[in-house]
TORKOL-4160 file (C-alpha; in steps of 0.2 Angstrom, whole numbers, padded with zeros to 4 digits, m for minus):
444
<pt num="1" X="0000" Y="0000" Z="0000"/>
<pt num="2" X="0015" Y="0012" Z="m0002"/>
<pt num="3" X="0026" Y="0019" Z="m0015"/>
<pt num="4" X="0042" Y="0022" Z="m0006"/>
<pt num="5" X="0053" Y="0008" Z="0001"/>
<pt num="6" X="0057" Y="0014" Z="0018"/>
<pt num="7" X="0063" Y="0005" Z="0034"/>
<pt num="8" X="0051" Y="0001" Z="0048"/>
<pt num="9" X="0048" Y="0013" Z="0062"/>
<pt num="10" X="0056" Y="0006" Z="0077"/>
<pt num="11" X="0045" Y="0004" Z="0093"/>
<pt num="12" X="0044" Y="0019" Z="0104"/>
<pt num="13" X="0042" Y="0020" Z="0123"/>
<pt num="14" X="0031" Y="0036" Z="0121"/>
<pt num="15" X="0016" Y="0038" Z="0110"/>
<pt num="16" X="0019" Y="0057" Z="0106"/>
<pt num="17" X="0037" Y="0054" Z="0101"/>
<pt num="18" X="0031" Y="0049" Z="0084"/>
<pt num="19" X="0025" Y="0066" Z="0078"/>
<pt num="20" X="0033" Y="0080" Z="0069"/>
<pt num="21" X="0024" Y="0096" Z="0065"/>
<pt num="22" X="0022" Y="0099" Z="0046"/>
<pt num="23" X="0015" Y="0113" Z="0035"/>
<pt num="24" X="m0002" Y="0119" Z="0036"/>
<pt num="25" X="m0016" Y="0109" Z="0027"/>
<pt num="26" X="m0020" Y="0115" Z="0010"/>
<pt num="27" X="m0036" Y="0114" Z="0000"/>
<pt num="28" X="m0037" Y="0099" Z="m0012"/>
<pt num="29" X="m0039" Y="0107" Z="m0029"/>
<pt num="30" X="m0043" Y="0092" Z="m0041"/>
<pt num="31" X="m0048" Y="0074" Z="m0042"/>
<pt num="32" X="m0033" Y="0064" Z="m0049"/>
<pt num="33" X="m0031" Y="0047" Z="m0055"/>
<pt num="34" X="m0042" Y="0048" Z="m0070"/>
<pt num="35" X="m0059" Y="0050" Z="m0060"/>
<pt num="36" X="m0073" Y="0062" Z="m0065"/>
<pt num="37" X="m0077" Y="0067" Z="m0048"/>
<pt num="38" X="m0088" Y="0082" Z="m0043"/>
<pt num="39" X="m0096" Y="0091" Z="m0028"/>
<pt num="40" X="m0106" Y="0075" Z="m0025"/>
<pt num="41" X="m0093" Y="0068" Z="m0014"/>
<pt num="42" X="m0095" Y="0082" Z="m0002"/>
<pt num="43" X="m0113" Y="0078" Z="0000"/>
<pt num="44" X="m0119" Y="0082" Z="0018"/>
<pt num="45" X="m0123" Y="0064" Z="0020"/>
<pt num="46" X="m0104" Y="0060" Z="0023"/>
<pt num="47" X="m0104" Y="0073" Z="0037"/>
<pt num="48" X="m0121" Y="0068" Z="0045"/>
<pt num="49" X="m0116" Y="0050" Z="0045"/>
<pt num="50" X="m0112" Y="0044" Z="0063"/>
<pt num="51" X="m0113" Y="0062" Z="0069"/>
<pt num="52" X="m0118" Y="0056" Z="0086"/>
<pt num="53" X="m0104" Y="0044" Z="0089"/>
<pt num="54" X="m0091" Y="0057" Z="0082"/>
<pt num="55" X="m0097" Y="0071" Z="0092"/>
<pt num="56" X="m0096" Y="0061" Z="0108"/>
<pt num="57" X="m0077" Y="0058" Z="0105"/>
<pt num="58" X="m0072" Y="0074" Z="0097"/>
<pt num="59" X="m0061" Y="0084" Z="0108"/>
<pt num="60" X="m0064" Y="0072" Z="0122"/>
<pt num="61" X="m0052" Y="0063" Z="0133"/>
<pt num="62" X="m0046" Y="0046" Z="0128"/>
<pt num="63" X="m0056" Y="0039" Z="0143"/>
<pt num="64" X="m0072" Y="0044" Z="0135"/>
<pt num="65" X="m0073" Y="0026" Z="0127"/>
<pt num="66" X="m0075" Y="0010" Z="0136"/>
<pt num="67" X="m0071" Y="m0008" Z="0132"/>
<pt num="68" X="m0080" Y="m0024" Z="0131"/>
<pt num="69" X="m0095" Y="m0029" Z="0120"/>
<pt num="70" X="m0103" Y="m0015" Z="0111"/>
<pt num="71" X="m0120" Y="m0008" Z="0112"/>
<pt num="72" X="m0132" Y="m0020" Z="0103"/>
<pt num="73" X="m0145" Y="m0007" Z="0101"/>
<pt num="74" X="m0137" Y="m0001" Z="0084"/>
<pt num="75" X="m0139" Y="m0019" Z="0076"/>
<pt num="76" X="m0150" Y="m0021" Z="0062"/>
<pt num="77" X="m0167" Y="m0029" Z="0065"/>
<pt num="78" X="m0169" Y="m0048" Z="0063"/>
<pt num="79" X="m0179" Y="m0045" Z="0048"/>
<pt num="80" X="m0166" Y="m0034" Z="0040"/>
<pt num="81" X="m0152" Y="m0046" Z="0044"/>
<pt num="82" X="m0163" Y="m0060" Z="0037"/>
<pt num="83" X="m0166" Y="m0051" Z="0020"/>
<pt num="84" X="m0148" Y="m0044" Z="0017"/>
<pt num="85" X="m0135" Y="m0052" Z="0006"/>
<pt num="86" X="m0122" Y="m0038" Z="0009"/>
<pt num="87" X="m0120" Y="m0026" Z="0024"/>
<pt num="88" X="m0109" Y="m0011" Z="0022"/>
<pt num="89" X="m0103" Y="0004" Z="0033"/>
<pt num="90" X="m0095" Y="0020" Z="0027"/>
<pt num="91" X="m0082" Y="0030" Z="0036"/>
<pt num="92" X="m0074" Y="0042" Z="0023"/>
<pt num="93" X="m0063" Y="0052" Z="0036"/>
<pt num="94" X="m0066" Y="0068" Z="0026"/>
<pt num="95" X="m0055" Y="0078" Z="0037"/>
<pt num="96" X="m0040" Y="0066" Z="0036"/>
<pt num="97" X="m0032" Y="0073" Z="0020"/>
<pt num="98" X="m0016" Y="0080" Z="0013"/>
<pt num="99" X="m0014" Y="0089" Z="m0003"/>
<pt num="100" X="m0008" Y="0078" Z="m0018"/>
<pt num="101" X="m0007" Y="0062" Z="m0007"/>
<pt num="102" X="m0013" Y="0046" Z="m0015"/>
<pt num="103" X="m0022" Y="0041" Z="0001"/>
<pt num="104" X="m0035" Y="0055" Z="m0001"/>
<pt num="105" X="m0052" Y="0059" Z="0006"/>
<pt num="106" X="m0059" Y="0056" Z="m0012"/>
<pt num="107" X="m0057" Y="0037" Z="m0011"/>
<pt num="108" X="m0072" Y="0031" Z="m0001"/>
<pt num="109" X="m0084" Y="0044" Z="m0009"/>
<pt num="110" X="m0079" Y="0039" Z="m0026"/>
<pt num="111" X="m0083" Y="0021" Z="m0021"/>
<pt num="112" X="m0100" Y="0026" Z="m0014"/>
<pt num="113" X="m0104" Y="0036" Z="m0030"/>
<pt num="114" X="m0100" Y="0021" Z="m0041"/>
<pt num="115" X="m0111" Y="0010" Z="m0030"/>
<pt num="116" X="m0125" Y="0022" Z="m0033"/>
<pt num="117" X="m0122" Y="0025" Z="m0051"/>
<pt num="118" X="m0122" Y="0006" Z="m0054"/>
<pt num="119" X="m0138" Y="0003" Z="m0044"/>
<pt num="120" X="m0129" Y="m0007" Z="m0030"/>
<pt num="121" X="m0136" Y="0003" Z="m0015"/>
<pt num="122" X="m0151" Y="0000" Z="m0004"/>
<pt num="123" X="m0161" Y="0013" Z="m0014"/>
<pt num="124" X="m0160" Y="0001" Z="m0029"/>
<pt num="125" X="m0158" Y="m0016" Z="m0022"/>
<pt num="126" X="m0170" Y="m0014" Z="m0007"/>
<pt num="127" X="m0167" Y="m0026" Z="0007"/>
<pt num="128" X="m0153" Y="m0036" Z="m0002"/>
<pt num="129" X="m0141" Y="m0022" Z="0003"/>
<pt num="130" X="m0140" Y="m0014" Z="0020"/>
<pt num="131" X="m0130" Y="0001" Z="0025"/>
<pt num="132" X="m0126" Y="0002" Z="0044"/>
<pt num="133" X="m0130" Y="0019" Z="0051"/>
<pt num="134" X="m0126" Y="0027" Z="0068"/>
<pt num="135" X="m0112" Y="0014" Z="0073"/>
<pt num="136" X="m0102" Y="0017" Z="0088"/>
<pt num="137" X="m0083" Y="0022" Z="0087"/>
<pt num="138" X="m0071" Y="0009" Z="0092"/>
<pt num="139" X="m0067" Y="0011" Z="0111"/>
<pt num="140" X="m0049" Y="0014" Z="0117"/>
<pt num="141" X="m0050" Y="m0004" Z="0124"/>
<pt num="142" X="m0053" Y="m0010" Z="0106"/>
<pt num="143" X="m0039" Y="m0001" Z="0099"/>
<pt num="144" X="m0027" Y="m0005" Z="0113"/>
<pt num="145" X="m0031" Y="m0024" Z="0110"/>
<pt num="146" X="m0018" Y="m0022" Z="0096"/>
<pt num="147" X="m0009" Y="m0006" Z="0098"/>
<pt num="148" X="0002" Y="0001" Z="0113"/>
<pt num="149" X="m0007" Y="0013" Z="0124"/>
<pt num="150" X="0007" Y="0025" Z="0123"/>
<pt num="151" X="0004" Y="0026" Z="0105"/>
<pt num="152" X="m0015" Y="0028" Z="0106"/>
<pt num="153" X="m0013" Y="0042" Z="0119"/>
<pt num="154" X="0001" Y="0050" Z="0110"/>
<pt num="155" X="m0009" Y="0051" Z="0094"/>
<pt num="156" X="m0024" Y="0059" Z="0103"/>
<pt num="157" X="m0013" Y="0072" Z="0112"/>
<pt num="158" X="m0005" Y="0076" Z="0095"/>
<pt num="159" X="m0022" Y="0082" Z="0089"/>
<pt num="160" X="m0021" Y="0098" Z="0098"/>
<pt num="161" X="m0004" Y="0102" Z="0090"/>
<pt num="162" X="m0011" Y="0097" Z="0073"/>
<pt num="163" X="m0026" Y="0109" Z="0076"/>
<pt num="164" X="m0014" Y="0123" Z="0080"/>
<pt num="165" X="0000" Y="0120" Z="0067"/>
<pt num="166" X="m0007" Y="0110" Z="0053"/>
<pt num="167" X="m0002" Y="0093" Z="0047"/>
<pt num="168" X="0009" Y="0082" Z="0058"/>
<pt num="169" X="0020" Y="0068" Z="0050"/>
<pt num="170" X="0025" Y="0052" Z="0057"/>
<pt num="171" X="0044" Y="0050" Z="0059"/>
<pt num="172" X="0052" Y="0035" Z="0051"/>
<pt num="173" X="0035" Y="0028" Z="0044"/>
<pt num="174" X="0035" Y="0034" Z="0027"/>
<pt num="175" X="0024" Y="0048" Z="0022"/>
<pt num="176" X="0010" Y="0044" Z="0035"/>
<pt num="177" X="0001" Y="0061" Z="0039"/>
<pt num="178" X="m0011" Y="0066" Z="0052"/>
<pt num="179" X="m0023" Y="0081" Z="0053"/>
<pt num="180" X="m0033" Y="0088" Z="0068"/>
<pt num="181" X="m0047" Y="0075" Z="0065"/>
<pt num="182" X="m0037" Y="0059" Z="0062"/>
<pt num="183" X="m0038" Y="0052" Z="0079"/>
<pt num="184" X="m0057" Y="0054" Z="0080"/>
<pt num="185" X="m0060" Y="0049" Z="0062"/>
<pt num="186" X="m0049" Y="0033" Z="0064"/>
<pt num="187" X="m0059" Y="0027" Z="0079"/>
<pt num="188" X="m0075" Y="0029" Z="0069"/>
<pt num="189" X="m0067" Y="0019" Z="0055"/>
<pt num="190" X="m0062" Y="0005" Z="0066"/>
<pt num="191" X="m0079" Y="0006" Z="0074"/>
<pt num="192" X="m0087" Y="0004" Z="0057"/>
<pt num="193" X="m0078" Y="m0013" Z="0055"/>
<pt num="194" X="m0083" Y="m0019" Z="0073"/>
<pt num="195" X="m0101" Y="m0015" Z="0069"/>
<pt num="196" X="m0101" Y="m0026" Z="0054"/>
<pt num="197" X="m0093" Y="m0040" Z="0064"/>
<pt num="198" X="m0108" Y="m0038" Z="0076"/>
<pt num="199" X="m0120" Y="m0038" Z="0062"/>
<pt num="200" X="m0113" Y="m0053" Z="0052"/>
<pt num="201" X="m0111" Y="m0063" Z="0068"/>
<pt num="202" X="m0129" Y="m0059" Z="0073"/>
<pt num="203" X="m0136" Y="m0064" Z="0056"/>
<pt num="204" X="m0126" Y="m0081" Z="0056"/>
<pt num="205" X="m0136" Y="m0086" Z="0071"/>
<pt num="206" X="m0153" Y="m0084" Z="0062"/>
<pt num="207" X="m0148" Y="m0090" Z="0044"/>
<pt num="208" X="m0136" Y="m0102" Z="0036"/>
<pt num="209" X="m0131" Y="m0090" Z="0023"/>
<pt num="210" X="m0128" Y="m0073" Z="0032"/>
<pt num="211" X="m0124" Y="m0057" Z="0023"/>
<pt num="212" X="m0105" Y="m0053" Z="0020"/>
<pt num="213" X="m0099" Y="m0036" Z="0027"/>
<pt num="214" X="m0089" Y="m0023" Z="0019"/>
<pt num="215" X="m0081" Y="m0009" Z="0028"/>
<pt num="216" X="m0079" Y="0006" Z="0016"/>
<pt num="217" X="m0067" Y="0015" Z="0028"/>
<pt num="218" X="m0051" Y="0025" Z="0029"/>
<pt num="219" X="m0037" Y="0028" Z="0034"/>
<pt num="220" X="m0032" Y="0010" Z="0029"/>
<pt num="221" X="m0024" Y="m0001" Z="0043"/>
<pt num="222" X="m0014" Y="m0016" Z="0038"/>
<pt num="223" X="0003" Y="m0007" Z="0039"/>
<pt num="224" X="0000" Y="0000" Z="0056"/>
<pt num="225" X="0011" Y="m0009" Z="0068"/>
<pt num="226" X="0007" Y="m0012" Z="0087"/>
<pt num="227" X="0019" Y="0003" Z="0092"/>
<pt num="228" X="0013" Y="0015" Z="0079"/>
<pt num="229" X="0007" Y="0021" Z="0062"/>
<pt num="230" X="0015" Y="0016" Z="0046"/>
<pt num="231" X="0013" Y="0017" Z="0027"/>
<pt num="232" X="m0003" Y="0028" Z="0026"/>
<pt num="233" X="m0011" Y="0018" Z="0040"/>
<pt num="234" X="m0016" Y="0024" Z="0058"/>
<pt num="235" X="m0024" Y="0009" Z="0067"/>
<pt num="236" X="m0025" Y="m0009" Z="0061"/>
<pt num="237" X="m0043" Y="m0010" Z="0057"/>
<pt num="238" X="m0043" Y="m0029" Z="0053"/>
<pt num="239" X="m0032" Y="m0034" Z="0068"/>
<pt num="240" X="m0043" Y="m0024" Z="0079"/>
<pt num="241" X="m0058" Y="m0033" Z="0072"/>
<pt num="242" X="m0050" Y="m0050" Z="0074"/>
<pt num="243" X="m0047" Y="m0047" Z="0093"/>
<pt num="244" X="m0065" Y="m0040" Z="0095"/>
<pt num="245" X="m0072" Y="m0056" Z="0086"/>
<pt num="246" X="m0062" Y="m0067" Z="0099"/>
<pt num="247" X="m0066" Y="m0056" Z="0114"/>
<pt num="248" X="m0084" Y="m0051" Z="0111"/>
<pt num="249" X="m0091" Y="m0066" Z="0101"/>
<pt num="250" X="m0080" Y="m0081" Z="0106"/>
<pt num="251" X="m0074" Y="m0083" Z="0088"/>
<pt num="252" X="m0058" Y="m0090" Z="0093"/>
<pt num="253" X="m0050" Y="m0095" Z="0076"/>
<pt num="254" X="m0049" Y="m0080" Z="0064"/>
<pt num="255" X="m0042" Y="m0082" Z="0046"/>
<pt num="256" X="m0036" Y="m0066" Z="0038"/>
<pt num="257" X="m0034" Y="m0065" Z="0020"/>
<pt num="258" X="m0024" Y="m0049" Z="0014"/>
<pt num="259" X="m0024" Y="m0046" Z="m0005"/>
<pt num="260" X="m0017" Y="m0029" Z="m0005"/>
<pt num="261" X="m0002" Y="m0027" Z="m0017"/>
<pt num="262" X="0009" Y="m0023" Z="m0002"/>
<pt num="263" X="0013" Y="m0034" Z="0013"/>
<pt num="264" X="0002" Y="m0031" Z="0028"/>
<pt num="265" X="0016" Y="m0030" Z="0040"/>
<pt num="266" X="0006" Y="m0023" Z="0054"/>
<pt num="267" X="m0006" Y="m0037" Z="0054"/>
<pt num="268" X="0008" Y="m0049" Z="0052"/>
<pt num="269" X="0017" Y="m0042" Z="0067"/>
<pt num="270" X="0001" Y="m0042" Z="0078"/>
<pt num="271" X="m0002" Y="m0060" Z="0077"/>
<pt num="272" X="0015" Y="m0067" Z="0073"/>
<pt num="273" X="0016" Y="m0078" Z="0089"/>
<pt num="274" X="m0003" Y="m0082" Z="0090"/>
<pt num="275" X="m0009" Y="m0099" Z="0085"/>
<pt num="276" X="m0027" Y="m0094" Z="0084"/>
<pt num="277" X="m0026" Y="m0080" Z="0071"/>
<pt num="278" X="m0020" Y="m0086" Z="0053"/>
<pt num="279" X="m0013" Y="m0072" Z="0043"/>
<pt num="280" X="m0011" Y="m0075" Z="0024"/>
<pt num="281" X="m0004" Y="m0062" Z="0013"/>
<pt num="282" X="0000" Y="m0063" Z="m0006"/>
<pt num="283" X="0008" Y="m0047" Z="m0012"/>
<pt num="284" X="0021" Y="m0040" Z="m0025"/>
<pt num="285" X="0038" Y="m0046" Z="m0021"/>
<pt num="286" X="0050" Y="m0032" Z="m0017"/>
<pt num="287" X="0037" Y="m0019" Z="m0014"/>
<pt num="288" X="0035" Y="m0008" Z="0002"/>
<pt num="289" X="0038" Y="m0011" Z="0016"/>
<pt num="290" X="0050" Y="m0025" Z="0010"/>
<pt num="291" X="0043" Y="m0038" Z="0022"/>
<pt num="292" X="0033" Y="m0053" Z="0019"/>
<pt num="293" X="0046" Y="m0066" Z="0014"/>
<pt num="294" X="0043" Y="m0084" Z="0012"/>
<pt num="295" X="0051" Y="m0089" Z="0028"/>
<pt num="296" X="0041" Y="m0077" Z="0039"/>
<pt num="297" X="0029" Y="m0091" Z="0046"/>
<pt num="298" X="0026" Y="m0085" Z="0064"/>
<pt num="299" X="0036" Y="m0089" Z="0079"/>
<pt num="300" X="0033" Y="m0099" Z="0095"/>
<pt num="301" X="0015" Y="m0106" Z="0097"/>
<pt num="302" X="0011" Y="m0096" Z="0081"/>
<pt num="303" X="0024" Y="m0104" Z="0070"/>
<pt num="304" X="0014" Y="m0110" Z="0054"/>
<pt num="305" X="0000" Y="m0098" Z="0056"/>
<pt num="306" X="0008" Y="m0084" Z="0046"/>
<pt num="307" X="0009" Y="m0087" Z="0027"/>
<pt num="308" X="0018" Y="m0074" Z="0016"/>
<pt num="309" X="0018" Y="m0077" Z="m0003"/>
<pt num="310" X="0028" Y="m0064" Z="m0013"/>
<pt num="311" X="0023" Y="m0064" Z="m0031"/>
<pt num="312" X="0033" Y="m0058" Z="m0046"/>
<pt num="313" X="0029" Y="m0042" Z="m0054"/>
<pt num="314" X="0017" Y="m0044" Z="m0068"/>
<pt num="315" X="0007" Y="m0058" Z="m0059"/>
<pt num="316" X="m0012" Y="m0057" Z="m0064"/>
<pt num="317" X="m0028" Y="m0066" Z="m0065"/>
<pt num="318" X="m0021" Y="m0083" Z="m0069"/>
<pt num="319" X="m0009" Y="m0082" Z="m0055"/>
<pt num="320" X="m0022" Y="m0077" Z="m0042"/>
<pt num="321" X="m0034" Y="m0091" Z="m0047"/>
<pt num="322" X="m0020" Y="m0103" Z="m0044"/>
<pt num="323" X="m0015" Y="m0095" Z="m0028"/>
<pt num="324" X="m0033" Y="m0097" Z="m0022"/>
<pt num="325" X="m0035" Y="m0115" Z="m0026"/>
<pt num="326" X="m0018" Y="m0121" Z="m0021"/>
<pt num="327" X="m0014" Y="m0111" Z="m0006"/>
<pt num="328" X="m0028" Y="m0101" Z="0001"/>
<pt num="329" X="m0041" Y="m0115" Z="0001"/>
<pt num="330" X="m0030" Y="m0129" Z="0009"/>
<pt num="331" X="m0024" Y="m0117" Z="0022"/>
<pt num="332" X="m0041" Y="m0112" Z="0027"/>
<pt num="333" X="m0048" Y="m0130" Z="0027"/>
<pt num="334" X="m0033" Y="m0135" Z="0038"/>
<pt num="335" X="m0035" Y="m0121" Z="0050"/>
<pt num="336" X="m0054" Y="m0122" Z="0052"/>
<pt num="337" X="m0058" Y="m0104" Z="0056"/>
<pt num="338" X="m0073" Y="m0097" Z="0065"/>
<pt num="339" X="m0073" Y="m0081" Z="0054"/>
<pt num="340" X="m0064" Y="m0074" Z="0039"/>
<pt num="341" X="m0058" Y="m0056" Z="0038"/>
<pt num="342" X="m0051" Y="m0049" Z="0022"/>
<pt num="343" X="m0039" Y="m0034" Z="0020"/>
<pt num="344" X="m0046" Y="m0029" Z="0003"/>
<pt num="345" X="m0033" Y="m0019" Z="m0006"/>
<pt num="346" X="m0036" Y="m0014" Z="m0024"/>
<pt num="347" X="m0019" Y="m0007" Z="m0028"/>
<pt num="348" X="m0014" Y="m0023" Z="m0037"/>
<pt num="349" X="m0025" Y="m0017" Z="m0052"/>
<pt num="350" X="m0016" Y="m0015" Z="m0068"/>
<pt num="351" X="m0021" Y="0003" Z="m0068"/>
<pt num="352" X="m0015" Y="0007" Z="m0050"/>
<pt num="353" X="0000" Y="0019" Z="m0050"/>
<pt num="354" X="0008" Y="0012" Z="m0034"/>
<pt num="355" X="0013" Y="m0006" Z="m0040"/>
<pt num="356" X="0016" Y="m0017" Z="m0054"/>
<pt num="357" X="0004" Y="m0032" Z="m0054"/>
<pt num="358" X="m0009" Y="m0036" Z="m0067"/>
<pt num="359" X="m0025" Y="m0039" Z="m0057"/>
<pt num="360" X="m0041" Y="m0034" Z="m0066"/>
<pt num="361" X="m0058" Y="m0029" Z="m0060"/>
<pt num="362" X="m0062" Y="m0047" Z="m0065"/>
<pt num="363" X="m0049" Y="m0053" Z="m0053"/>
<pt num="364" X="m0057" Y="m0045" Z="m0038"/>
<pt num="365" X="m0074" Y="m0052" Z="m0043"/>
<pt num="366" X="m0066" Y="m0069" Z="m0043"/>
<pt num="367" X="m0058" Y="m0066" Z="m0026"/>
<pt num="368" X="m0074" Y="m0060" Z="m0018"/>
<pt num="369" X="m0085" Y="m0074" Z="m0025"/>
<pt num="370" X="m0072" Y="m0087" Z="m0020"/>
<pt num="371" X="m0069" Y="m0080" Z="m0002"/>
<pt num="372" X="m0088" Y="m0079" Z="0001"/>
<pt num="373" X="m0090" Y="m0097" Z="m0004"/>
<pt num="374" X="m0075" Y="m0102" Z="0007"/>
<pt num="375" X="m0083" Y="m0094" Z="0022"/>
<pt num="376" X="m0100" Y="m0102" Z="0018"/>
<pt num="377" X="m0091" Y="m0119" Z="0018"/>
<pt num="378" X="m0080" Y="m0117" Z="0033"/>
<pt num="379" X="m0087" Y="m0105" Z="0046"/>
<pt num="380" X="m0105" Y="m0102" Z="0043"/>
<pt num="381" X="m0103" Y="m0088" Z="0030"/>
<pt num="382" X="m0096" Y="m0076" Z="0043"/>
<pt num="383" X="m0085" Y="m0064" Z="0033"/>
<pt num="384" X="m0081" Y="m0046" Z="0033"/>
<pt num="385" X="m0070" Y="m0036" Z="0020"/>
<pt num="386" X="m0060" Y="m0020" Z="0025"/>
<pt num="387" X="m0055" Y="m0008" Z="0012"/>
<pt num="388" X="m0036" Y="m0006" Z="0012"/>
<pt num="389" X="m0027" Y="0002" Z="m0003"/>
<pt num="390" X="m0032" Y="0007" Z="m0021"/>
<pt num="391" X="m0026" Y="0024" Z="m0028"/>
<pt num="392" X="m0033" Y="0025" Z="m0046"/>
<pt num="393" X="m0051" Y="0031" Z="m0041"/>
<pt num="394" X="m0059" Y="0023" Z="m0057"/>
<pt num="395" X="m0051" Y="0006" Z="m0055"/>
<pt num="396" X="m0054" Y="0006" Z="m0036"/>
<pt num="397" X="m0072" Y="0011" Z="m0038"/>
<pt num="398" X="m0076" Y="m0001" Z="m0052"/>
<pt num="399" X="m0067" Y="m0016" Z="m0043"/>
<pt num="400" X="m0076" Y="m0013" Z="m0027"/>
<pt num="401" X="m0093" Y="m0012" Z="m0036"/>
<pt num="402" X="m0089" Y="m0029" Z="m0044"/>
<pt num="403" X="m0084" Y="m0035" Z="m0027"/>
<pt num="404" X="m0102" Y="m0030" Z="m0022"/>
<pt num="405" X="m0109" Y="m0039" Z="m0037"/>
<pt num="406" X="m0099" Y="m0055" Z="m0032"/>
<pt num="407" X="m0106" Y="m0054" Z="m0014"/>
<pt num="408" X="m0124" Y="m0052" Z="m0021"/>
<pt num="409" X="m0122" Y="m0066" Z="m0033"/>
<pt num="410" X="m0124" Y="m0055" Z="m0048"/>
<pt num="411" X="m0114" Y="m0058" Z="m0064"/>
<pt num="412" X="m0098" Y="m0048" Z="m0066"/>
<pt num="413" X="m0098" Y="m0032" Z="m0077"/>
<pt num="414" X="m0079" Y="m0032" Z="m0077"/>
<pt num="415" X="m0078" Y="m0033" Z="m0096"/>
<pt num="416" X="m0086" Y="m0016" Z="m0097"/>
<pt num="417" X="m0071" Y="m0008" Z="m0088"/>
<pt num="418" X="m0056" Y="m0020" Z="m0091"/>
<pt num="419" X="m0046" Y="m0018" Z="m0106"/>
<pt num="420" X="m0037" Y="m0034" Z="m0111"/>
<pt num="421" X="m0026" Y="m0025" Z="m0123"/>
<pt num="422" X="m0015" Y="m0017" Z="m0110"/>
<pt num="423" X="m0011" Y="m0034" Z="m0102"/>
<pt num="424" X="0005" Y="m0043" Z="m0105"/>
<pt num="425" X="0011" Y="m0061" Z="m0103"/>
<pt num="426" X="0011" Y="m0066" Z="m0085"/>
<pt num="427" X="0028" Y="m0073" Z="m0078"/>
<pt num="428" X="0020" Y="m0090" Z="m0077"/>
<pt num="429" X="0036" Y="m0099" Z="m0073"/>
<pt num="430" X="0041" Y="m0088" Z="m0058"/>
<pt num="431" X="0023" Y="m0088" Z="m0052"/>
<pt num="432" X="0023" Y="m0107" Z="m0052"/>
<pt num="433" X="0040" Y="m0108" Z="m0043"/>
<pt num="434" X="0034" Y="m0096" Z="m0029"/>
<pt num="435" X="0018" Y="m0106" Z="m0027"/>
<pt num="436" X="0028" Y="m0123" Z="m0026"/>
<pt num="437" X="0040" Y="m0115" Z="m0013"/>
<pt num="438" X="0026" Y="m0109" Z="m0002"/>
<pt num="439" X="0017" Y="m0125" Z="m0003"/>
<pt num="440" X="0033" Y="m0134" Z="0002"/>
<pt num="441" X="0036" Y="m0122" Z="0017"/>
<pt num="442" X="0019" Y="m0125" Z="0024"/>
<pt num="443" X="0017" Y="m0143" Z="0019"/>
<pt num="444" X="0002" Y="m0140" Z="0008"/>
């Protein structure tokens, strides 16, 4: 999920040691990456959304939140859960933005606009598609289940400095920025994911084929290490959800699939010694942050429950179909998960500017459809996707929309967007060698 190859940020004993004051926030002037955006993305609905929860924590002490199981009053009704095939939540973090930064506040609104244009929202699909409203922000206890308390408190304290001086930057983490609203909007984003876990788990108790969840949220999370932020990421949304699923719902065994083009080093590190969380990442070899090697398999009791598959540049649809059938499926079958969580990064798309893979919109349709079926076969259909990377706004939006189609059981419309003429031959021999090597390492 990152362009520059930079070293990892070392652990810090003090949360606010991470932050440096930067220049004042400037107004974003134009939508980039080939997307025809307009003022719709600033529609008031993005600011009204979850206003209650955000107001409750804005400017408040870190102690305003509490841990434990969340308030079930915000859950959809039994009838809604019974009818839905997809449940999604939206947390666009409109105040978390830096001029000319690829991880911009245009990302989530561009997806929502595409879903509306393609008639994939509740307005057009009725009870099949359900958007969660008024979900609670994540509590500090939720965040601290993954991240050091010193980091969490340090970030909150740094918000006053950001309000006064402008942007703050994270030392040693690559160009990870924060604004005066980053802390509050990040806990709302994490909370959007936890609310989906609650809803999907509740639905799985009343129907054999529960809806799949999709958290349309930012900032992304899979690079954020336990000690701090990294690589555009503030809090580890998927990791926080995994711990929450274990703690609040007794779902002991969590299987995490990360298909972002960059290695999810933060999620990797959070569960590296944990035998009850299986982290599986396939990513472009040699990309940021330089981690995720074949031999990174976990340690101690967690040895064998981390699988990293670096793929050669140029890998595309054919490679990923093989990876799913020969690596993901046997791993998941052997692990026997209680829930599947997905770090859904769309920066492997051939049009994305930050990497060099050849995924297409059709690749993401295939992945979503296959993961949904895997969850149905192994863990009662319990599955939640979390948005990670994806920086070409058109390919991001179309690919997420086709993901929704897959989760709804609709046919793919990828052929209306994908251009096969820009693809080139995949490095089939190198892909085969990589797959055979990881199968040997993990005895698949």
